[in-house]
N, CA, C and O atoms as a Maestro MAE file, in Angstrom:
{
 s_m_m2io_version
 :::
 2.0.0
}

f_m_ct {
 s_m_title
 :::
 protein
 m_atom[324] {
  # First column is atom index #
  i_m_mmod_type
  r_m_x_coord
  r_m_y_coord
  r_m_z_coord
  i_m_residue_number
  s_m_chain_name
  s_m_pdb_residue_name
  s_m_pdb_atom_name
  i_m_atomic_number
  :::
  1 25 91.836 279.740 100.129 1 A "MET " " N  " 7
  2 3 91.751 278.880 101.301 1 A "MET " " CA " 6
  3 2 93.081 278.921 102.028 1 A "MET " " C  " 6
  4 15 94.106 278.506 101.487 1 A "MET " " O  " 8
  5 25 93.064 279.414 103.235 2 A "ASN " " N  " 7
  6 3 94.248 279.384 104.082 2 A "ASN " " CA " 6
  7 2 94.196 278.085 104.877 2 A "ASN " " C  " 6
  8 15 93.570 278.018 105.935 2 A "ASN " " O  " 8
  9 25 94.866 277.047 104.351 3 A "PHE " " N  " 7
  10 3 94.708 275.729 104.959 3 A "PHE " " CA " 6
  11 2 95.366 275.625 106.330 3 A "PHE " " C  " 6
  12 15 94.931 274.824 107.158 3 A "PHE " " O  " 8
  13 25 96.401 276.415 106.588 4 A "ILE " " N  " 7
  14 3 97.015 276.404 107.915 4 A "ILE " " CA " 6
  15 2 96.019 276.942 108.946 4 A "ILE " " C  " 6
  16 15 95.852 276.352 110.014 4 A "ILE " " O  " 8
  17 25 95.368 278.045 108.634 5 A "GLN " " N  " 7
  18 3 94.390 278.610 109.562 5 A "GLN " " CA " 6
  19 2 93.202 277.665 109.732 5 A "GLN " " C  " 6
  20 15 92.668 277.526 110.832 5 A "GLN " " O  " 8
  21 25 92.790 277.021 108.648 6 A "HIS " " N  " 7
  22 3 91.693 276.052 108.725 6 A "HIS " " CA " 6
  23 2 92.053 274.936 109.714 6 A "HIS " " C  " 6
  24 15 91.245 274.584 110.573 6 A "HIS " " O  " 8
  25 25 93.241 274.394 109.594 7 A "LEU " " N  " 7
  26 3 93.667 273.327 110.501 7 A "LEU " " CA " 6
  27 2 93.787 273.824 111.937 7 A "LEU " " C  " 6
  28 15 93.374 273.128 112.865 7 A "LEU " " O  " 8
  29 25 94.341 275.003 112.132 8 A "LEU " " N  " 7
  30 3 94.456 275.550 113.488 8 A "LEU " " CA " 6
  31 2 93.085 275.725 114.129 8 A "LEU " " C  " 6
  32 15 92.903 275.418 115.307 8 A "LEU " " O  " 8
  33 25 92.121 276.217 113.354 9 A "ASP " " N  " 7
  34 3 90.752 276.372 113.864 9 A "ASP " " CA " 6
  35 2 90.126 275.014 114.177 9 A "ASP " " C  " 6
  36 15 89.449 274.856 115.192 9 A "ASP " " O  " 8
  37 25 90.352 274.046 113.310 10 A "ALA " " N  " 7
  38 3 89.813 272.699 113.533 10 A "ALA " " CA " 6
  39 2 90.437 272.079 114.779 10 A "ALA " " C  " 6
  40 15 89.733 271.463 115.579 10 A "ALA " " O  " 8
  41 25 91.743 272.233 114.953 11 A "PHE " " N  " 7
  42 3 92.408 271.683 116.137 11 A "PHE " " CA " 6
  43 2 91.890 272.341 117.417 11 A "PHE " " C  " 6
  44 15 91.696 271.666 118.428 11 A "PHE " " O  " 8
  45 25 91.668 273.648 117.375 12 A "ALA " " N  " 7
  46 3 91.142 274.348 118.552 12 A "ALA " " CA " 6
  47 2 89.746 273.815 118.894 12 A "ALA " " C  " 6
  48 15 89.420 273.603 120.062 12 A "ALA " " O  " 8
  49 25 88.939 273.605 117.870 13 A "LYS " " N  " 7
  50 3 87.594 273.053 118.099 13 A "LYS " " CA " 6
  51 2 87.692 271.625 118.634 13 A "LYS " " C  " 6
  52 15 86.919 271.238 119.510 13 A "LYS " " O  " 8
  53 25 88.631 270.847 118.117 14 A "MET " " N  " 7
  54 3 88.824 269.475 118.602 14 A "MET " " CA " 6
  55 2 89.238 269.470 120.071 14 A "MET " " C  " 6
  56 15 88.809 268.605 120.834 14 A "MET " " O  " 8
  57 25 90.061 270.423 120.464 15 A "ASP " " N  " 7
  58 3 90.500 270.513 121.855 15 A "ASP " " CA " 6
  59 2 89.323 270.728 122.803 15 A "ASP " " C  " 6
  60 15 89.347 270.270 123.945 15 A "ASP " " O  " 8
  61 25 88.300 271.419 122.328 16 A "ARG " " N  " 7
  62 3 87.130 271.703 123.167 16 A "ARG " " CA " 6
  63 2 86.101 270.577 123.153 16 A "ARG " " C  " 6
  64 15 85.246 270.509 124.037 16 A "ARG " " O  " 8
  65 25 86.176 269.694 122.158 17 A "GLU " " N  " 7
  66 3 85.167 268.643 121.981 17 A "GLU " " CA " 6
  67 2 85.558 267.398 122.766 17 A "GLU " " C  " 6
  68 15 86.567 266.758 122.471 17 A "GLU " " O  " 8
  69 25 84.755 267.064 123.764 18 A "LYS " " N  " 7
  70 3 85.054 265.938 124.655 18 A "LYS " " CA " 6
  71 2 84.834 264.570 124.002 18 A "LYS " " C  " 6
  72 15 85.419 263.584 124.450 18 A "LYS " " O  " 8
  73 25 84.010 264.486 122.962 19 A "LEU " " N  " 7
  74 3 83.673 263.195 122.346 19 A "LEU " " CA " 6
  75 2 84.777 262.628 121.457 19 A "LEU " " C  " 6
  76 15 84.796 261.428 121.182 19 A "LEU " " O  " 8
  77 25 85.690 263.477 121.008 20 A "LEU " " N  " 7
  78 3 86.662 263.041 120.009 20 A "LEU " " CA " 6
  79 2 87.818 262.249 120.604 20 A "LEU " " C  " 6
  80 15 88.356 262.578 121.662 20 A "LEU " " O  " 8
  81 25 88.175 261.198 119.884 21 A "LYS " " N  " 7
  82 3 89.317 260.348 120.217 21 A "LYS " " CA " 6
  83 2 90.363 260.486 119.107 21 A "LYS " " C  " 6
  84 15 90.158 261.221 118.141 21 A "LYS " " O  " 8
  85 25 91.465 259.787 119.252 22 A "ALA " " N  " 7
  86 3 92.554 259.877 118.273 22 A "ALA " " CA " 6
  87 2 92.100 259.464 116.877 22 A "ALA " " C  " 6
  88 15 92.534 260.057 115.890 22 A "ALA " " O  " 8
  89 25 91.232 258.453 116.779 23 A "TYR " " N  " 7
  90 3 90.808 258.015 115.454 23 A "TYR " " CA " 6
  91 2 89.932 259.056 114.761 23 A "TYR " " C  " 6
  92 15 89.893 259.097 113.531 23 A "TYR " " O  " 8
  93 25 89.230 259.894 115.517 24 A "HIS " " N  " 7
  94 3 88.469 260.984 114.904 24 A "HIS " " CA " 6
  95 2 89.423 262.005 114.274 24 A "HIS " " C  " 6
  96 15 89.214 262.459 113.149 24 A "HIS " " O  " 8
  97 25 90.463 262.352 115.016 25 A "VAL " " N  " 7
  98 3 91.447 263.317 114.518 25 A "VAL " " CA " 6
  99 2 92.148 262.758 113.287 25 A "VAL " " C  " 6
  100 15 92.344 263.472 112.303 25 A "VAL " " O  " 8
  101 25 92.521 261.501 113.337 26 A "SER " " N  " 7
  102 3 93.184 260.860 112.212 26 A "SER " " CA " 6
  103 2 92.286 260.845 110.974 26 A "SER " " C  " 6
  104 15 92.747 261.118 109.865 26 A "SER " " O  " 8
  105 25 91.024 260.532 111.163 27 A "LEU " " N  " 7
  106 3 90.088 260.520 110.037 27 A "LEU " " CA " 6
  107 2 89.898 261.928 109.477 27 A "LEU " " C  " 6
  108 15 89.866 262.112 108.260 27 A "LEU " " O  " 8
  109 25 89.773 262.916 110.354 28 A "TYR " " N  " 7
  110 3 89.615 264.294 109.885 28 A "TYR " " CA " 6
  111 2 90.826 264.734 109.067 28 A "TYR " " C  " 6
  112 15 90.671 265.334 108.003 28 A "TYR " " O  " 8
  113 25 92.021 264.441 109.554 29 A "ILE " " N  " 7
  114 3 93.234 264.821 108.826 29 A "ILE " " CA " 6
  115 2 93.284 264.111 107.469 29 A "ILE " " C  " 6
  116 15 93.696 264.708 106.475 29 A "ILE " " O  " 8
  117 25 92.873 262.860 107.422 30 A "SER " " N  " 7
  118 3 92.850 262.130 106.157 30 A "SER " " CA " 6
  119 2 91.840 262.754 105.194 30 A "SER " " C  " 6
  120 15 92.113 262.896 104.003 30 A "SER " " O  " 8
  121 25 90.685 263.122 105.714 31 A "LEU " " N  " 7
  122 3 89.693 263.817 104.877 31 A "LEU " " CA " 6
  123 2 90.242 265.150 104.380 31 A "LEU " " C  " 6
  124 15 90.030 265.522 103.226 31 A "LEU " " O  " 8
  125 25 90.944 265.865 105.247 32 A "PHE " " N  " 7
  126 3 91.550 267.138 104.857 32 A "PHE " " CA " 6
  127 2 92.575 266.932 103.742 32 A "PHE " " C  " 6
  128 15 92.635 267.724 102.802 32 A "PHE " " O  " 8
  129 25 93.374 265.880 103.841 33 A "ARG " " N  " 7
  130 3 94.365 265.590 102.798 33 A "ARG " " CA " 6
  131 2 93.686 265.348 101.455 33 A "ARG " " C  " 6
  132 15 94.152 265.835 100.425 33 A "ARG " " O  " 8
  133 25 92.594 264.602 101.464 34 A "ILE " " N  " 7
  134 3 91.873 264.336 100.218 34 A "ILE " " CA " 6
  135 2 91.240 265.618 99.697 34 A "ILE " " C  " 6
  136 15 91.249 265.866 98.491 34 A "ILE " " O  " 8
  137 25 90.695 266.428 100.583 35 A "TRP " " N  " 7
  138 3 90.107 267.712 100.194 35 A "TRP " " CA " 6
  139 2 91.171 268.608 99.570 35 A "TRP " " C  " 6
  140 15 90.916 269.275 98.567 35 A "TRP " " O  " 8
  141 25 92.365 268.623 100.163 36 A "ASN " " N  " 7
  142 3 93.488 269.386 99.627 36 A "ASN " " CA " 6
  143 2 93.881 268.847 98.246 36 A "ASN " " C  " 6
  144 15 94.101 269.615 97.310 36 A "ASN " " O  " 8
  145 25 93.966 267.532 98.137 37 A "ARG " " N  " 7
  146 3 94.323 266.905 96.856 37 A "ARG " " CA " 6
  147 2 93.326 267.287 95.766 37 A "ARG " " C  " 6
  148 15 93.688 267.373 94.592 37 A "ARG " " O  " 8
  149 25 92.073 267.514 96.151 38 A "ASN " " N  " 7
  150 3 91.025 267.903 95.204 38 A "ASN " " CA " 6
  151 2 90.865 269.419 95.110 38 A "ASN " " C  " 6
  152 15 89.827 269.927 94.686 38 A "ASN " " O  " 8
  153 25 91.912 270.120 95.514 39 A "ARG " " N  " 7
  154 3 91.973 271.583 95.432 39 A "ARG " " CA " 6
  155 2 90.825 272.266 96.167 39 A "ARG " " C  " 6
  156 15 90.300 273.282 95.711 39 A "ARG " " O  " 8
  157 25 90.441 271.700 97.305 40 A "PHE " " N  " 7
  158 3 89.433 272.243 98.202 40 A "PHE " " CA " 6
  159 2 88.069 272.394 97.534 40 A "PHE " " C  " 6
  160 15 87.277 273.268 97.889 40 A "PHE " " O  " 8
  161 25 87.817 271.530 96.569 41 A "ASP " " N  " 7
  162 3 86.515 271.504 95.900 41 A "ASP " " CA " 6
  163 2 85.522 270.782 96.794 41 A "ASP " " C  " 6
  164 15 85.869 269.802 97.453 41 A "ASP " " O  " 8
  165 25 84.293 271.264 96.816 42 A "ASN " " N  " 7
  166 3 83.227 270.614 97.587 42 A "ASN " " CA " 6
  167 2 82.093 270.219 96.659 42 A "ASN " " C  " 6
  168 15 81.789 270.971 95.733 42 A "ASN " " O  " 8
  169 25 81.463 269.090 96.860 43 A "PRO " " N  " 7
  170 3 81.856 268.077 97.846 43 A "PRO " " CA " 6
  171 2 83.005 267.235 97.300 43 A "PRO " " C  " 6
  172 15 83.350 267.314 96.121 43 A "PRO " " O  " 8
  173 25 83.587 266.430 98.181 44 A "ILE " " N  " 7
  174 3 84.598 265.472 97.747 44 A "ILE " " CA " 6
  175 2 83.998 264.078 97.820 44 A "ILE " " C  " 6
  176 15 83.126 263.803 98.643 44 A "ILE " " O  " 8
  177 25 84.469 263.222 96.964 45 A "TRP " " N  " 7
  178 3 84.082 261.821 96.970 45 A "TRP " " CA " 6
  179 2 85.265 261.034 97.488 45 A "TRP " " C  " 6
  180 15 86.397 261.253 97.058 45 A "TRP " " O  " 8
  181 25 85.012 260.126 98.402 46 A "VAL " " N  " 7
  182 3 86.105 259.362 98.989 46 A "VAL " " CA " 6
  183 2 85.853 257.876 98.827 46 A "VAL " " C  " 6
  184 15 84.715 257.420 98.716 46 A "VAL " " O  " 8
  185 25 86.934 257.148 98.818 47 A "ASN " " N  " 7
  186 3 86.892 255.696 98.802 47 A "ASN " " CA " 6
  187 2 87.120 255.227 100.233 47 A "ASN " " C  " 6
  188 15 88.140 255.547 100.843 47 A "ASN " " O  " 8
  189 25 86.164 254.465 100.768 48 A "ARG " " N  " 7
  190 3 86.235 254.033 102.162 48 A "ARG " " CA " 6
  191 2 87.547 253.320 102.473 48 A "ARG " " C  " 6
  192 15 88.189 253.618 103.481 48 A "ARG " " O  " 8
  193 25 87.947 252.393 101.629 49 A "ASP " " N  " 7
  194 3 89.169 251.640 101.903 49 A "ASP " " CA " 6
  195 2 90.404 252.534 101.902 49 A "ASP " " C  " 6
  196 15 91.283 252.370 102.749 49 A "ASP " " O  " 8
  197 25 90.483 253.469 100.971 50 A "GLU " " N  " 7
  198 3 91.609 254.403 100.933 50 A "GLU " " CA " 6
  199 2 91.617 255.265 102.199 50 A "GLU " " C  " 6
  200 15 92.666 255.476 102.808 50 A "GLU " " O  " 8
  201 25 90.458 255.751 102.580 51 A "LEU " " N  " 7
  202 3 90.362 256.614 103.750 51 A "LEU " " CA " 6
  203 2 90.689 255.858 105.031 51 A "LEU " " C  " 6
  204 15 91.349 256.399 105.919 51 A "LEU " " O  " 8
  205 25 90.234 254.616 105.134 52 A "LYS " " N  " 7
  206 3 90.572 253.801 106.298 52 A "LYS " " CA " 6
  207 2 92.073 253.557 106.373 52 A "LYS " " C  " 6
  208 15 92.658 253.605 107.455 52 A "LYS " " O  " 8
  209 25 92.691 253.298 105.239 53 A "THR " " N  " 7
  210 3 94.143 253.072 105.201 53 A "THR " " CA " 6
  211 2 94.894 254.340 105.601 53 A "THR " " C  " 6
  212 15 95.825 254.287 106.405 53 A "THR " " O  " 8
  213 25 94.492 255.472 105.043 54 A "MET " " N  " 7
  214 3 95.157 256.736 105.357 54 A "MET " " CA " 6
  215 2 95.038 257.090 106.838 54 A "MET " " C  " 6
  216 15 95.982 257.606 107.437 54 A "MET " " O  " 8
  217 25 93.884 256.812 107.418 55 A "SER " " N  " 7
  218 3 93.646 257.201 108.810 55 A "SER " " CA " 6
  219 2 94.015 256.105 109.805 55 A "SER " " C  " 6
  220 15 93.878 256.281 111.016 55 A "SER " " O  " 8
  221 25 94.488 254.965 109.278 56 A "LYS " " N  " 7
  222 3 94.908 253.842 110.125 56 A "LYS " " CA " 6
  223 2 93.748 253.276 110.955 56 A "LYS " " C  " 6
  224 15 93.933 252.852 112.096 56 A "LYS " " O  " 8
  225 25 92.553 253.279 110.357 57 A "ILE " " N  " 7
  226 3 91.378 252.689 110.997 57 A "ILE " " CA " 6
  227 2 91.140 251.333 110.354 57 A "ILE " " C  " 6
  228 15 90.996 251.241 109.135 57 A "ILE " " O  " 8
  229 25 91.098 250.284 111.159 58 A "GLY " " N  " 7
  230 3 90.962 248.933 110.620 58 A "GLY " " CA " 6
  231 2 89.536 248.432 110.522 58 A "GLY " " C  " 6
  232 15 89.253 247.543 109.719 58 A "GLY " " O  " 8
  233 25 88.644 248.971 111.309 59 A "SER " " N  " 7
  234 3 87.280 248.459 111.411 59 A "SER " " CA " 6
  235 2 86.291 249.355 110.686 59 A "SER " " C  " 6
  236 15 86.332 250.577 110.824 59 A "SER " " O  " 8
  237 25 85.391 248.736 109.906 60 A "ASN " " N  " 7
  238 3 84.321 249.505 109.268 60 A "ASN " " CA " 6
  239 2 83.444 250.174 110.322 60 A "ASN " " C  " 6
  240 15 83.008 251.310 110.140 60 A "ASN " " O  " 8
  241 25 83.189 249.473 111.417 61 A "ASN " " N  " 7
  242 3 82.352 250.019 112.475 61 A "ASN " " CA " 6
  243 2 82.966 251.296 113.061 61 A "ASN " " C  " 6
  244 15 82.268 252.292 113.249 61 A "ASN " " O  " 8
  245 25 84.258 251.263 113.345 62 A "THR " " N  " 7
  246 3 84.947 252.438 113.871 62 A "THR " " CA " 6
  247 2 84.940 253.569 112.859 62 A "THR " " C  " 6
  248 15 84.751 254.730 113.221 62 A "THR " " O  " 8
  249 25 85.145 253.237 111.598 63 A "TYR " " N  " 7
  250 3 85.143 254.232 110.521 63 A "TYR " " CA " 6
  251 2 83.806 254.963 110.468 63 A "TYR " " C  " 6
  252 15 83.773 256.193 110.457 63 A "TYR " " O  " 8
  253 25 82.699 254.214 110.434 64 A "TYR " " N  " 7
  254 3 81.381 254.835 110.333 64 A "TYR " " CA " 6
  255 2 81.015 255.582 111.612 64 A "TYR " " C  " 6
  256 15 80.371 256.629 111.557 64 A "TYR " " O  " 8
  257 25 81.418 255.054 112.750 65 A "LYS " " N  " 7
  258 3 81.188 255.738 114.014 65 A "LYS " " CA " 6
  259 2 81.917 257.083 114.026 65 A "LYS " " C  " 6
  260 15 81.362 258.095 114.455 65 A "LYS " " O  " 8
  261 25 83.155 257.085 113.555 66 A "ALA " " N  " 7
  262 3 83.943 258.320 113.520 66 A "ALA " " CA " 6
  263 2 83.335 259.334 112.554 66 A "ALA " " C  " 6
  264 15 83.265 260.522 112.869 66 A "ALA " " O  " 8
  265 25 82.893 258.878 111.380 67 A "LEU " " N  " 7
  266 3 82.244 259.791 110.433 67 A "LEU " " CA " 6
  267 2 81.014 260.434 111.065 67 A "LEU " " C  " 6
  268 15 80.811 261.643 110.955 67 A "LEU " " O  " 8
  269 25 80.206 259.626 111.719 68 A "LYS " " N  " 7
  270 3 78.977 260.138 112.343 68 A "LYS " " CA " 6
  271 2 79.304 261.153 113.429 68 A "LYS " " C  " 6
  272 15 78.664 262.201 113.512 68 A "LYS " " O  " 8
  273 25 80.292 260.852 114.260 69 A "THR " " N  " 7
  274 3 80.666 261.781 115.327 69 A "THR " " CA " 6
  275 2 81.195 263.091 114.751 69 A "THR " " C  " 6
  276 15 80.833 264.167 115.225 69 A "THR " " O  " 8
  277 25 82.051 263.006 113.732 70 A "LEU " " N  " 7
  278 3 82.565 264.225 113.101 70 A "LEU " " CA " 6
  279 2 81.433 265.065 112.518 70 A "LEU " " C  " 6
  280 15 81.463 266.294 112.584 70 A "LEU " " O  " 8
  281 25 80.438 264.395 111.949 71 A "GLU " " N  " 7
  282 3 79.289 265.122 111.413 71 A "GLU " " CA " 6
  283 2 78.462 265.731 112.543 71 A "GLU " " C  " 6
  284 15 78.090 266.903 112.480 71 A "GLU " " O  " 8
  285 25 78.177 264.945 113.569 72 A "ASP " " N  " 7
  286 3 77.375 265.428 114.690 72 A "ASP " " CA " 6
  287 2 78.025 266.612 115.395 72 A "ASP " " C  " 6
  288 15 77.324 267.479 115.917 72 A "ASP " " O  " 8
  289 25 79.346 266.658 115.416 73 A "CYS " " N  " 7
  290 3 80.081 267.739 116.066 73 A "CYS " " CA " 6
  291 2 80.313 268.934 115.141 73 A "CYS " " C  " 6
  292 15 80.893 269.935 115.561 73 A "CYS " " O  " 8
  293 25 79.870 268.840 113.895 74 A "GLY " " N  " 7
  294 3 79.964 269.960 112.965 74 A "GLY " " CA " 6
  295 2 81.268 270.096 112.211 74 A "GLY " " C  " 6
  296 15 81.546 271.151 111.641 74 A "GLY " " O  " 8
  297 25 82.077 269.042 112.197 75 A "PHE " " N  " 7
  298 3 83.351 269.103 111.474 75 A "PHE " " CA " 6
  299 2 83.188 268.823 109.986 75 A "PHE " " C  " 6
  300 15 83.911 269.389 109.166 75 A "PHE " " O  " 8
  301 25 82.246 267.957 109.634 76 A "ILE " " N  " 7
  302 3 82.024 267.574 108.229 76 A "ILE " " CA " 6
  303 2 80.534 267.459 107.966 76 A "ILE " " C  " 6
  304 15 79.724 267.399 108.892 76 A "ILE " " O  " 8
  305 25 80.188 267.429 106.687 77 A "LYS " " N  " 7
  306 3 78.852 267.050 106.247 77 A "LYS " " CA " 6
  307 2 79.013 265.735 105.492 77 A "LYS " " C  " 6
  308 15 79.695 265.674 104.469 77 A "LYS " " O  " 8
  309 25 78.384 264.695 106.004 78 A "TYR " " N  " 7
  310 3 78.544 263.366 105.414 78 A "TYR " " CA " 6
  311 2 77.248 262.947 104.747 78 A "TYR " " C  " 6
  312 15 76.183 262.943 105.364 78 A "TYR " " O  " 8
  313 25 77.361 262.592 103.465 79 A "THR " " N  " 7
  314 3 76.226 262.059 102.716 79 A "THR " " CA " 6
  315 2 76.650 260.726 102.147 79 A "THR " " C  " 6
  316 15 77.498 260.674 101.256 79 A "THR " " O  " 8
  317 25 76.058 259.619 102.659 80 A "PRO " " N  " 7
  318 3 76.442 258.313 102.129 80 A "PRO " " CA " 6
  319 2 76.043 258.164 100.666 80 A "PRO " " C  " 6
  320 15 75.065 258.760 100.213 80 A "PRO " " O  " 8
  321 25 76.812 257.362 99.936 81 A "SER " " N  " 7
  322 3 76.487 257.167 98.517 81 A "SER " " CA " 6
  323 2 75.396 256.143 98.369 81 A "SER " " C  " 6
  324 15 74.982 255.839 97.250 81 A "SER " " O  " 8
  :::
 }
 m_bond[323] {
  # First column is bond index #
  i_m_from
  i_m_to
  i_m_order
  :::
  1 1 2 1
  2 2 3 1
  3 3 4 2
  4 3 5 1
  5 5 6 1
  6 6 7 1
  7 7 8 2
  8 7 9 1
  9 9 10 1
  10 10 11 1
  11 11 12 2
  12 11 13 1
  13 13 14 1
  14 14 15 1
  15 15 16 2
  16 15 17 1
  17 17 18 1
  18 18 19 1
  19 19 20 2
  20 19 21 1
  21 21 22 1
  22 22 23 1
  23 23 24 2
  24 23 25 1
  25 25 26 1
  26 26 27 1
  27 27 28 2
  28 27 29 1
  29 29 30 1
  30 30 31 1
  31 31 32 2
  32 31 33 1
  33 33 34 1
  34 34 35 1
  35 35 36 2
  36 35 37 1
  37 37 38 1
  38 38 39 1
  39 39 40 2
  40 39 41 1
  41 41 42 1
  42 42 43 1
  43 43 44 2
  44 43 45 1
  45 45 46 1
  46 46 47 1
  47 47 48 2
  48 47 49 1
  49 49 50 1
  50 50 51 1
  51 51 52 2
  52 51 53 1
  53 53 54 1
  54 54 55 1
  55 55 56 2
  56 55 57 1
  57 57 58 1
  58 58 59 1
  59 59 60 2
  60 59 61 1
  61 61 62 1
  62 62 63 1
  63 63 64 2
  64 63 65 1
  65 65 66 1
  66 66 67 1
  67 67 68 2
  68 67 69 1
  69 69 70 1
  70 70 71 1
  71 71 72 2
  72 71 73 1
  73 73 74 1
  74 74 75 1
  75 75 76 2
  76 75 77 1
  77 77 78 1
  78 78 79 1
  79 79 80 2
  80 79 81 1
  81 81 82 1
  82 82 83 1
  83 83 84 2
  84 83 85 1
  85 85 86 1
  86 86 87 1
  87 87 88 2
  88 87 89 1
  89 89 90 1
  90 90 91 1
  91 91 92 2
  92 91 93 1
  93 93 94 1
  94 94 95 1
  95 95 96 2
  96 95 97 1
  97 97 98 1
  98 98 99 1
  99 99 100 2
  100 99 101 1
  101 101 102 1
  102 102 103 1
  103 103 104 2
  104 103 105 1
  105 105 106 1
  106 106 107 1
  107 107 108 2
  108 107 109 1
  109 109 110 1
  110 110 111 1
  111 111 112 2
  112 111 113 1
  113 113 114 1
  114 114 115 1
  115 115 116 2
  116 115 117 1
  117 117 118 1
  118 118 119 1
  119 119 120 2
  120 119 121 1
  121 121 122 1
  122 122 123 1
  123 123 124 2
  124 123 125 1
  125 125 126 1
  126 126 127 1
  127 127 128 2
  128 127 129 1
  129 129 130 1
  130 130 131 1
  131 131 132 2
  132 131 133 1
  133 133 134 1
  134 134 135 1
  135 135 136 2
  136 135 137 1
  137 137 138 1
  138 138 139 1
  139 139 140 2
  140 139 141 1
  141 141 142 1
  142 142 143 1
  143 143 144 2
  144 143 145 1
  145 145 146 1
  146 146 147 1
  147 147 148 2
  148 147 149 1
  149 149 150 1
  150 150 151 1
  151 151 152 2
  152 151 153 1
  153 153 154 1
  154 154 155 1
  155 155 156 2
  156 155 157 1
  157 157 158 1
  158 158 159 1
  159 159 160 2
  160 159 161 1
  161 161 162 1
  162 162 163 1
  163 163 164 2
  164 163 165 1
  165 165 166 1
  166 166 167 1
  167 167 168 2
  168 167 169 1
  169 169 170 1
  170 170 171 1
  171 171 172 2
  172 171 173 1
  173 173 174 1
  174 174 175 1
  175 175 176 2
  176 175 177 1
  177 177 178 1
  178 178 179 1
  179 179 180 2
  180 179 181 1
  181 181 182 1
  182 182 183 1
  183 183 184 2
  184 183 185 1
  185 185 186 1
  186 186 187 1
  187 187 188 2
  188 187 189 1
  189 189 190 1
  190 190 191 1
  191 191 192 2
  192 191 193 1
  193 193 194 1
  194 194 195 1
  195 195 196 2
  196 195 197 1
  197 197 198 1
  198 198 199 1
  199 199 200 2
  200 199 201 1
  201 201 202 1
  202 202 203 1
  203 203 204 2
  204 203 205 1
  205 205 206 1
  206 206 207 1
  207 207 208 2
  208 207 209 1
  209 209 210 1
  210 210 211 1
  211 211 212 2
  212 211 213 1
  213 213 214 1
  214 214 215 1
  215 215 216 2
  216 215 217 1
  217 217 218 1
  218 218 219 1
  219 219 220 2
  220 219 221 1
  221 221 222 1
  222 222 223 1
  223 223 224 2
  224 223 225 1
  225 225 226 1
  226 226 227 1
  227 227 228 2
  228 227 229 1
  229 229 230 1
  230 230 231 1
  231 231 232 2
  232 231 233 1
  233 233 234 1
  234 234 235 1
  235 235 236 2
  236 235 237 1
  237 237 238 1
  238 238 239 1
  239 239 240 2
  240 239 241 1
  241 241 242 1
  242 242 243 1
  243 243 244 2
  244 243 245 1
  245 245 246 1
  246 246 247 1
  247 247 248 2
  248 247 249 1
  249 249 250 1
  250 250 251 1
  251 251 252 2
  252 251 253 1
  253 253 254 1
  254 254 255 1
  255 255 256 2
  256 255 257 1
  257 257 258 1
  258 258 259 1
  259 259 260 2
  260 259 261 1
  261 261 262 1
  262 262 263 1
  263 263 264 2
  264 263 265 1
  265 265 266 1
  266 266 267 1
  267 267 268 2
  268 267 269 1
  269 269 270 1
  270 270 271 1
  271 271 272 2
  272 271 273 1
  273 273 274 1
  274 274 275 1
  275 275 276 2
  276 275 277 1
  277 277 278 1
  278 278 279 1
  279 279 280 2
  280 279 281 1
  281 281 282 1
  282 282 283 1
  283 283 284 2
  284 283 285 1
  285 285 286 1
  286 286 287 1
  287 287 288 2
  288 287 289 1
  289 289 290 1
  290 290 291 1
  291 291 292 2
  292 291 293 1
  293 293 294 1
  294 294 295 1
  295 295 296 2
  296 295 297 1
  297 297 298 1
  298 298 299 1
  299 299 300 2
  300 299 301 1
  301 301 302 1
  302 302 303 1
  303 303 304 2
  304 303 305 1
  305 305 306 1
  306 306 307 1
  307 307 308 2
  308 307 309 1
  309 309 310 1
  310 310 311 1
  311 311 312 2
  312 311 313 1
  313 313 314 1
  314 314 315 1
  315 315 316 2
  316 315 317 1
  317 317 318 1
  318 318 319 1
  319 319 320 2
  320 319 321 1
  321 321 322 1
  322 322 323 1
  323 323 324 2
  :::
 }
}
């Protein structure tokens, strides 16, 4: 896994996506950090509170909205527990 190239490709895709806001980028980077911590194993399991803290998202509503948008735009595959 070339994580630098992965991030560069993700950033380029984010630049083209009109729906994304700063909190989407922050959440994606936080998910990437957890994925990296888990040695790029798929799938990863995340703790909502940890992820919200890492991405500086205070609202559950914003968190779930951002997850849905990232999934709809093809950045992640989200399966609720």
